[in-house]
N, C-alpha and C positions, 0 to 999 in steps of 0.2 A: 504494500500500500504506500502511496506517495505521501510525503510530508509537504506541507504548504510551502516550505522553503527549499524544496528539492528543485534542482535545475532540470529543465526539459528542453529538448530541441524540437521545434515545430518546423515541419517542412511544407512548402507549397511551391507550385510551379506557375510561371508567368510566360506570356507569349513573346516578350521582347525586353531588351535591356532597360529602355526608358521607363517602362511600366514597373519593372523590378526595382529600379533605383528609387522611383517615386514612392512606391509602397514601403520599401525598406526605411527610407528617411522618415516617413510619417510614423511608422511603428516605433522607431527609436525616439523621435522627437516627443511623442505622446507617452513615452515610458511604458509601452506595452512590451518592448524588447530591450534587453541590455545591449545586444549586438545582432546584426543581421549580415550574413555573408551571402553574396550572390555568386553562384556558380553558373557561368554562361556555357552555352553550347552543348546542352544535354539533348538527347533524343528520347522522346516518349512514344511508346507503341501501346495502343489501347483500343478497345471498342467503345464507340460513342454512337448512340441511336442506331445500333445495328450495323455500323460500318467500322471496318478496321482502319485506324488512323495512325499515321506516323508524323510527329510534329517536332520541330526544333523549339526548345523552351529554355528558360532560365530557372534554376532551382534556388529558392531562398532557404537558408538554414537560420532559423530564428531562435536565439537563446533567450529564455525567459524562465520564470518560476512556475511551478505547478499550480499555485493558487491564482496565477494570472491567466491561465489557459482560456477560461470561458470568455473573459473580456477580449482577449487577443483573437479568439475565433470569431466573435461577433464583429470586431473591427475589420478583420480580414475579409469576411463575407461582405461587409458594406463597401469595401474598396475594390474587391476582386472583379476582373472583367469576365471571368468564366461563370457559366450558369451553375455548375457544381464543381467548385474548386477542390483540389486535393489539399486537405489540411490534416496532417498526421503528426501527433506528438510522440516523441521517443524519450523515455526516461533515461537520464544519465546515471550510470551505475557507479561512476567514480569521477571526481573533479578535484582539482587542487583547491585548497581552502582559500588561498589568495584570490583566485579567479572567482570562486563562489561569493566571497565578500564583496569583490568589485561588482559582480552582477546584482547582488542584493542592494548595494548602495546606488547603483545606476537606476534601479527600478523603484526606489523609495519615493521619489518626487513625482509620482504619477499625477497627471492632470485630471 
């Protein structure tokens, strides 16, 4: 079971770099995320509405705390251009205490 101060990595994909950067900046500025990394040039293969799709996308790796997940998901949905975005949270099983303190401090001033 997750503790409220446990670090999680939330992943989502976006269609282009400009949208990825815009969304990342909002999430950090509004203190939903301590850090967002943008990984460009991934290829996603999936079925959508009965068709096999292959798309170039950008992956966001969003670092936040478990207790911020619900607000983060709601904000992602409000900003995301996809009808049904991928929003997946992965618990962090180990993290350096210094990085965790930094993340907690970064998220304390939520708007």
